[in-house]
N, C-alpha and C positions, 0 to 999 in steps of 0.2 A: 103918633105914627105919621109918617110922611104920606102925602096924598098925590094922586094923579087923577086928572079929571077927564071924563069922557061924556059925550052927548048920550042922552038916555037910550036911544036905539042901539048904540054900540055896547052898552052894558049888558043888554039882553043877548047880543051876539057873543060876548065874552062868556057869559054863563052857559050858553049852548055849545061852546067850543068852536064857534065859527070865526072868531076874531082872536088871533094869537100874535098879532103884530100891529104896531102903530108907528106912524111917521110924525115927527114934530120938527118945528123950526128951531126949537131950543134943545140944547144938549144937557139940560139940568138933571136928568134922571140917570141913575147909575145901575149897571149890571150887578147882579148879586144882592140887590136890595128889594125888600118887600114894600109895596105901596098900597095904601087903602084907596079903593076906587070911590071917588067923590066922597059922600058922607054915608056910604053904605057899609054893611058888614063884609063886603067882598074885598079881597086883597089879591094882588098879583105879584109874582116874583119876576123881575126882569132878568132874563137869562142871557141876553146878548144885546149889544149896542154897537152900531156902526154908522158911518156916514155914507151918503150916496146922493146923486142928483135925483130929484123928484121924478124926472122922466125915465130913469133907469129901472123903474119898478118892473119886475117880471110878472108873468101870469100867475106863477105860484105865489108870489108875494101879494098880488091882488086878492087871491083867495084867502091868504092868511090875514089880510086886512078886513075880511068879511064881505067882499064883493065878488060878483061873478065876472064883471067885465071892466076893462080900463075906463070905459065911458062912465060907468056907475061910480068908480073911484074918483074920476076927475070931477064929476058933478058934486060929490060929497066934499071933496077938497075945496072946491070953489065956494060952496055954501059956508064953509068954516073959515077959510082964509081970504076969500074975496076974489081970487084969480088963480088960474093954472099957469105956471111957468115951469116948463120941464127942466130948466137950468137951475132952479132953486135948490141950494144945498139943504138937505134934511138929515136929521138923526133918525135912524130906524131902530126901533126897540122890539125885540122878540120877548114874549112873556108867556106865562101860564098861571093858572089859578094857584095861589099859595096854599100850602098845607101846614098844619101845626108843627111838623118836624123841620120845616124850612128855617134857614138862619134868621 
């Protein structure tokens, strides 16, 4: 099975339904495909994929990322990628937990 990797705290947010979206600098994941989360029994189905500038994230998308504020999201992004540049082009992936009847 294909894998997608998340930091441990994000896995818990996915399980609680607090994180249903992720931004990546790579466009390697595809909509309509199920990915195993790290090496866990958790799988997600990517339901939508689109491009945008990092700085164009809306408040609704911040919540879908699992954060309450833009400042929280910026801090997490900086920890993972080293810096915040609002002009960075990113791939945005919307997802949900996968079910046995999914493709």
